[in-house]
C-alpha positions as CSV (number, residue, x, y, z in Angstrom):
1,M,6.1,0.7,11.2
2,K,7.2,0.7,15.0
3,R,4.5,-0.8,17.3
4,L,5.1,2.3,19.5
5,V,2.7,3.3,22.3
6,L,3.0,6.4,24.6
7,L,1.4,5.3,27.8
8,V,0.3,8.2,30.3
9,D,-1.2,7.5,33.8
10,D,-0.4,9.2,37.1
11,D,-0.9,6.0,39.1
12,Q,2.4,4.1,39.1
13,A,1.1,0.7,39.9
14,V,-1.4,1.1,37.0
15,R,1.1,2.7,34.6
16,E,3.8,-0.4,35.3
17,A,0.9,-3.1,35.0
18,L,-0.3,-1.5,31.7
19,G,3.2,-1.1,30.5
20,Q,3.8,-4.9,31.1
21,T,0.8,-5.8,29.3
22,L,1.7,-3.8,26.3
23,E,5.4,-5.2,26.4
24,L,4.0,-8.8,26.6
25,A,1.9,-8.0,23.4
26,E,5.1,-6.9,21.7
27,F,4.4,-3.2,21.7
28,D,7.2,-0.9,22.3
29,A,6.0,1.2,25.4
30,I,7.0,4.6,26.5
31,T,5.5,5.4,30.0
32,A,5.0,8.9,31.5
33,G,3.4,9.9,34.9
34,S,1.9,13.4,33.6
35,F,1.1,15.4,30.6
36,V,4.2,17.6,31.3
37,E,6.4,14.3,31.2
38,A,4.5,13.2,28.0
39,K,4.6,16.5,26.2
40,D,7.9,16.4,24.5
41,Q,7.0,12.9,22.9
42,I,4.0,14.3,21.1
43,G,4.3,15.9,17.7
44,P,3.6,15.1,13.9
45,D,6.6,12.7,13.7
46,F,5.4,10.5,16.4
47,E,5.1,7.1,14.8
48,G,2.8,5.5,17.3
49,V,-0.4,6.2,19.2
50,I,-1.2,7.4,22.7
51,V,-3.0,5.6,25.4
52,S,-3.7,8.1,28.4
53,D,-5.7,8.2,31.6
54,I,-8.5,11.1,31.8
55,R,-8.3,12.0,35.4
56,M,-4.9,13.2,36.3
57,P,-3.7,16.0,38.6
58,G,-2.9,19.2,36.8
59,R,-3.3,18.6,33.0
60,D,-5.9,15.9,32.7
61,G,-6.4,13.5,29.6
62,F,-8.7,15.8,27.9
63,H,-6.0,18.5,27.9
64,L,-3.4,15.8,26.6
65,L,-6.0,14.9,24.0
66,H,-6.5,18.6,22.7
67,Y,-2.8,19.2,22.7
68,A,-2.1,16.0,20.7
69,L,-4.6,16.7,18.1
70,G,-3.2,20.4,17.9
71,Q,0.1,19.0,16.9
72,D,-1.3,16.4,14.6
73,A,-5.0,16.1,13.8
74,D,-4.4,12.5,12.7
75,L,-2.6,11.1,15.8
76,P,-4.8,8.5,17.4
77,V,-5.3,9.2,21.3
78,I,-7.2,6.3,23.3
79,L,-8.6,7.6,26.7
80,L,-9.0,5.4,29.9
81,T,-10.9,6.2,33.1
82,G,-11.9,4.3,36.2
83,E,-14.8,6.6,36.6
84,G,-16.2,6.5,33.3
85,D,-19.8,7.2,32.4
86,I,-21.9,7.7,29.3
87,P,-21.4,11.5,29.1
88,M,-17.6,11.3,29.5
89,A,-17.3,8.7,26.6
90,V,-19.5,10.9,24.4
91,R,-17.3,13.8,25.3
92,A,-14.2,11.9,24.5
93,M,-15.2,10.7,21.2
94,T,-16.9,14.0,20.1
95,E,-13.7,15.8,20.7
96,G,-11.6,13.5,18.7
97,A,-10.4,10.4,20.8
98,F,-9.8,7.4,18.8
99,G,-11.1,5.2,21.5
100,F,-12.5,5.2,25.1
101,L,-12.1,2.3,27.6
102,E,-13.0,2.1,31.1
103,K,-10.6,0.8,33.6
104,P,-10.1,-1.9,34.6
105,C,-10.2,-3.0,31.0
106,S,-9.3,-6.6,29.5
107,A,-5.8,-6.9,28.1
108,A,-7.7,-8.1,24.8
109,D,-9.8,-5.0,24.6
110,L,-7.0,-2.8,25.1
111,I,-4.7,-4.5,22.7
112,A,-7.4,-4.6,20.1
113,V,-8.0,-0.9,20.1
114,I,-4.3,-0.2,20.1
115,E,-3.8,-2.6,17.0
116,R,-6.6,-0.6,15.2
117,A,-5.0,2.8,16.0
118,L,-1.5,1.6,15.0
119,K,-3.0,0.3,11.7
120,T,-4.6,3.7,11.1
121,R,-1.6,5.7,12.1
122,G,0.6,3.5,9.7
123,H,-1.6,4.4,6.8
124,V,-1.7,8.2,7.7
125,L,2.1,8.2,7.8
126,E,2.6,6.3,4.8
127,N,0.2,8.3,2.7
128,R,1.9,11.5,3.8
129,A,5.5,10.2,2.7
130,L,3.9,9.3,-0.5
131,K,2.1,12.7,-0.9
132,A,5.4,14.4,0.0
133,Q,7.3,12.6,-2.8
134,L,4.6,13.4,-5.3
135,E,4.6,17.1,-4.3
136,T,8.5,17.4,-4.1
137,G,10.4,18.8,-7.1
138,D,12.8,15.9,-6.8
139,P,12.1,13.4,-9.5
140,A,13.9,10.6,-7.5
141,A,11.6,11.2,-4.5
142,R,8.6,11.5,-6.9
143,M,9.0,8.6,-8.9
144,L,11.2,5.9,-7.2
145,F,9.2,4.6,-4.1
146,G,10.2,2.9,-1.3
147,H,11.2,3.5,2.5
148,S,14.2,1.0,2.9
149,A,17.8,2.0,3.0
150,K,18.4,0.4,-0.4
151,A,15.7,2.4,-1.9
152,E,17.1,5.7,-0.4
153,A,20.5,4.6,-1.6
154,L,19.3,4.2,-5.1
155,R,17.7,7.7,-5.1
156,A,20.9,9.1,-3.9
157,R,23.0,7.4,-6.7
158,V,20.4,8.6,-9.2
159,R,20.8,12.1,-8.0
160,A,24.7,12.0,-7.9
161,A,24.7,10.5,-11.5
162,A,22.3,13.2,-12.6
163,Q,24.7,15.9,-11.2
164,M,27.9,14.4,-12.9
165,G,26.1,14.4,-16.3
166,T,28.3,11.7,-17.6
167,E,27.5,8.2,-19.3
168,V,25.5,5.9,-16.9
169,L,25.2,2.1,-17.0
170,V,22.1,1.1,-15.0
171,N,21.8,-2.7,-13.9
172,G,18.8,-4.5,-12.6
173,A,17.0,-7.8,-12.8
174,P,14.2,-8.2,-15.4
175,G,11.2,-6.0,-14.4
176,S,13.1,-4.0,-11.8
177,G,12.5,-0.7,-13.8
178,V,15.8,0.0,-15.6
179,S,14.3,2.4,-18.1
180,K,12.3,4.3,-15.5
181,V,15.6,4.7,-13.4
182,A,17.1,6.0,-16.5
183,E,14.3,8.6,-17.2
184,V,14.5,9.6,-13.5
185,I,18.3,10.2,-14.1
186,H,17.5,12.4,-17.0
187,L,14.7,14.3,-15.3
188,S,17.0,15.0,-12.4
189,S,20.0,16.4,-14.6
190,A,20.4,19.7,-16.2
191,R,19.1,18.2,-19.4
192,A,15.5,17.7,-18.0
193,K,13.9,19.8,-20.6
194,A,15.8,18.4,-23.4
195,P,14.9,15.3,-25.3
196,F,14.9,12.0,-23.9
197,E,14.8,9.1,-26.4
198,K,14.5,5.3,-25.5
199,R,15.6,2.7,-27.9
200,A,16.0,-1.0,-27.8
201,A,19.6,-1.8,-28.6
202,A,18.9,-5.0,-30.2
203,G,19.0,-4.7,-34.0
204,L,19.8,-0.8,-33.9
205,G,21.7,0.1,-36.7
206,R,24.3,2.8,-37.4
207,D,21.9,5.0,-39.3
208,E,19.1,4.8,-36.8
209,L,21.6,5.6,-34.0
210,A,22.7,8.7,-36.0
211,R,19.4,10.1,-36.3
212,V,18.3,9.4,-32.6
213,W,21.5,11.0,-31.5
214,E,21.0,14.1,-33.7
215,A,17.4,14.3,-32.3
216,C,18.6,14.3,-28.7
217,E,21.0,17.2,-29.1
218,G,21.5,18.4,-25.5
219,G,19.4,15.6,-24.0
220,T,19.7,11.9,-23.3
221,V,19.7,8.8,-25.3
222,F,18.8,5.6,-23.3
223,L,19.5,2.2,-25.1
224,D,17.9,-0.8,-23.4
225,D,19.6,-4.0,-23.0
226,I,22.7,-2.2,-24.5
227,G,24.8,-5.5,-24.4
228,A,22.6,-6.7,-27.4
229,L,23.7,-3.7,-29.7
230,P,25.3,-4.7,-32.9
231,V,29.2,-4.6,-32.8
232,D,29.2,-2.3,-35.8
233,T,26.9,0.1,-33.9
234,Q,28.9,-0.2,-30.8
235,V,31.7,1.4,-33.0
236,A,29.5,4.3,-34.3
237,L,28.4,4.8,-30.7
238,I,31.8,5.5,-29.7
239,D,32.2,8.0,-32.3
240,A,29.1,9.7,-31.4
241,L,30.2,9.9,-27.7
242,D,33.6,11.5,-28.8
243,R,31.5,14.1,-30.9
244,G,29.4,14.9,-28.0
245,G,25.9,16.5,-28.2
246,A,24.1,13.9,-26.1
247,V,24.5,11.9,-23.0
248,L,24.4,7.9,-23.1
249,I,22.5,6.0,-20.6
250,G,22.7,2.1,-21.0
251,G,20.5,-0.3,-19.5
252,S,21.3,-4.0,-18.9
253,T,19.8,-7.0,-17.0
254,S,23.0,-9.0,-17.0
255,D,26.6,-8.6,-16.3
256,L,28.5,-7.1,-19.2
257,T,31.8,-8.2,-18.0
258,G,31.3,-11.5,-19.7
259,A,30.2,-10.1,-23.0
260,V,33.5,-7.9,-22.9
261,A,35.6,-10.9,-22.1
262,E,34.0,-12.8,-25.0
263,G,34.5,-9.9,-27.5
264,R,30.7,-9.5,-28.0
265,F,30.9,-6.0,-26.3
266,S,33.3,-3.2,-26.8
267,A,35.5,-2.9,-24.0
268,E,36.1,0.9,-24.5
269,L,32.3,1.4,-24.5
270,Y,31.9,-0.6,-21.4
271,Y,34.6,1.2,-19.5
272,R,33.1,4.6,-20.6
273,L,29.6,3.5,-19.0
274,E,31.4,1.9,-16.0
275,V,32.5,5.5,-14.7
276,C,29.0,5.8,-13.4
277,E,27.4,2.4,-12.8
278,M,24.4,1.7,-10.7
279,R,22.4,-1.5,-9.7
280,I,18.5,-1.5,-9.0
281,P,18.1,-3.8,-5.8
282,S,15.5,-6.4,-6.3
283,L,12.3,-6.7,-4.3
284,A,13.7,-9.8,-2.7
285,E,16.3,-7.6,-1.2
286,R,14.1,-5.0,0.2
287,P,10.8,-6.7,1.1
288,E,9.9,-3.8,3.3
289,D,9.3,-1.7,0.2
290,I,6.6,-4.1,-1.3
291,P,3.7,-2.5,1.0
292,V,4.5,0.9,-0.4
293,L,4.9,-0.1,-4.0
294,F,1.8,-2.4,-4.0
295,R,-0.5,0.3,-2.6
296,H,0.9,2.8,-5.1
297,Y,0.1,0.3,-8.0
298,V,-3.4,-0.7,-6.6
299,A,-4.3,3.2,-6.4
300,Q,-2.9,3.4,-10.3
301,A,-4.9,0.2,-11.5
302,A,-8.2,1.5,-9.5
303,E,-7.8,5.0,-11.2
304,Q,-7.4,3.4,-14.5
305,A,-10.3,1.0,-14.2
306,G,-12.6,3.6,-12.5
307,I,-13.0,1.4,-9.5
308,T,-12.6,2.3,-5.7
309,P,-9.6,0.7,-4.4
310,P,-10.2,-2.4,-2.7
311,E,-8.9,-2.6,1.1
312,I,-5.7,-4.1,1.4
313,T,-5.4,-6.1,4.7
314,P,-2.1,-6.7,6.6
315,D,-2.5,-10.3,6.1
316,H,-2.4,-9.8,2.3
317,L,0.5,-7.5,2.5
318,A,2.3,-10.1,4.8
319,G,1.6,-12.7,2.1
320,L,3.1,-10.4,-0.6
321,M,6.2,-9.8,1.4
322,A,6.8,-13.3,1.6
323,Q,7.2,-13.9,-2.0
324,D,10.5,-13.6,-3.8
325,W,9.1,-11.7,-7.0
326,P,11.5,-12.8,-9.7
327,G,9.9,-10.4,-11.8
328,N,10.2,-7.5,-9.4
329,A,8.2,-4.3,-9.8
330,R,6.7,-5.3,-13.2
331,S,5.1,-8.5,-11.8
332,L,4.1,-6.6,-8.5
333,M,2.2,-4.2,-10.9
334,S,0.3,-7.1,-12.4
335,A,-0.5,-8.5,-9.2
336,A,-2.1,-5.1,-8.1
337,M,-4.2,-5.0,-11.3
338,R,-5.3,-8.5,-10.7
339,F,-6.2,-7.7,-7.2
340,V,-8.1,-4.4,-8.2
341,L,-10.2,-6.6,-10.8
342,G,-10.8,-9.5,-8.3
343,M,-8.6,-11.8,-10.1
344,P,-6.4,-14.7,-8.3
345,E,-3.3,-13.2,-7.0
346,E,-1.1,-15.8,-8.2
347,L,-1.6,-18.9,-10.6
348,S,-1.2,-21.3,-7.8
349,K,-4.3,-20.0,-5.9
350,G,-6.4,-20.6,-9.3
351,Q,-5.2,-24.2,-9.3
352,G,-7.3,-25.2,-6.2
353,L,-10.2,-24.1,-8.1
354,G,-12.5,-25.9,-10.6
355,L,-12.6,-24.7,-14.2
356,A,-16.2,-23.3,-13.7
357,E,-15.0,-21.3,-10.8
358,Q,-11.8,-20.0,-12.4
359,M,-13.8,-19.0,-15.4
360,A,-16.3,-17.2,-13.3
361,Q,-13.3,-15.2,-11.6
362,V,-12.2,-14.1,-15.2
363,E,-15.9,-13.2,-16.3
364,R,-16.3,-11.1,-13.1
365,S,-13.2,-9.4,-13.4
366,L,-13.9,-8.5,-17.1
367,L,-17.5,-7.2,-16.2
368,A,-16.0,-4.9,-13.5
369,A,-13.2,-3.6,-16.0
370,A,-16.0,-2.8,-18.7
371,L,-18.0,-1.0,-16.2
372,G,-14.8,0.9,-15.0
373,L,-13.8,1.8,-18.5
374,H,-17.2,3.3,-19.3
375,N,-17.7,5.1,-16.1
376,G,-20.5,2.8,-14.7
377,K,-22.6,3.4,-17.9
378,A,-24.1,-0.2,-18.3
379,A,-25.3,0.2,-21.9
380,E,-21.8,1.1,-23.1
381,A,-20.2,-1.7,-21.1
382,A,-22.6,-4.4,-22.5
383,K,-22.1,-2.9,-26.0
384,A,-18.3,-3.1,-25.4
385,L,-18.6,-6.7,-24.3
386,K,-20.9,-7.4,-27.2
387,L,-23.6,-8.8,-24.8
388,P,-27.4,-8.2,-24.9
389,R,-28.5,-5.9,-22.4
390,K,-30.5,-8.3,-20.4
391,T,-27.7,-10.8,-20.3
392,F,-25.3,-8.2,-19.0
393,Y,-27.7,-7.2,-16.1
394,D,-28.1,-10.8,-15.3
395,K,-24.4,-11.5,-15.1
396,L,-24.1,-8.3,-12.9
397,S,-26.7,-9.5,-10.5
398,K,-25.0,-13.0,-10.6
399,Y,-21.8,-11.4,-9.4
400,G,-23.1,-8.6,-7.2
401,L,-21.7,-5.7,-9.5
402,K,-23.6,-2.4,-9.3
403,P,-23.0,0.1,-12.3
404,E,-23.2,3.0,-10.0
405,A,-20.2,1.9,-7.8
406,F,-18.1,2.6,-10.8
407,R,-19.2,6.0,-11.8
408,R,-16.9,8.9,-11.3
409,E,-17.8,12.6,-11.0
410,G,-17.2,14.8,-14.0
């Protein structure tokens, strides 16, 4: 997210001084001398926060506050005044200001409240984007997460492949979600309501292929790791493609050109698939998508375990973005589950702990998972773990776990 601050103050000297303070703190400052001058910047799509003086000629800071919240109720507005008192501060906060500071305020205090406001704004905008993806009728937007240019390009290729209605080859590193992309192509196509069948290509015989192909009349057959399809079955697959009836999507985590050159994969079959080939970018190529994906996976894992999602700090996200993630989305999903259950993020973190400490972490995560799965019902969780009730409660007390924290309504 941009570190964008709209600074509004009618005093030019103060405005310039505060603007310089913001720039030194690496904020992108937009300055304005009045509400009228600032008005055009304010709207639901504004990615930053607003810092405004209260006492200004004409439209004052409270008018700006009401206008901003009318445009977007979640837009953080921080009010400043050189004549502040307790009633004015109370009014500012009760009328929806994110913060209130009296001038002259220290640079540290101003920067601290702006940082908090930007963090809040970032979460709001990200949640809106995710909600929009979930609510749209576009499966690519709903199921393929990420804000990066590479993520958007992948969604565009998926939509184009779905409209073409031809055979597709989906390439991606292990764990990148090849089968998911294949499913999204199917759901985005005119065949969305027809059958979609997934099969592992390795060991798939002619007879099984024929059954799957017939069952998918009008739909899509997805063959995972298509390069491992037996040579005899490759011939049968070409015949099936000639007959029509279903559309083929092949998935691969390796370059098939080598297999074609070595005679292990049919050149005819490859060139049919190559007509529409797409590659899933790895997480290492789009680290800016990691926070979006991680928050999504944490929410999923917490819902499955019946646990309130833990807070994800900026430092934690920065640490995730600094990793290469050779296992891609699959390993990030596992990391999210460990995060929700309180387990170490990665093996290297556990290596600095003694055996007893590592075992304690695992024990705590198992207790939490049992409570989540049984809706906070301690007796059922204890029974599932085959523990005497007293022992179970002793362990809960040891780790500070409370059954009521895991209960869900309904």
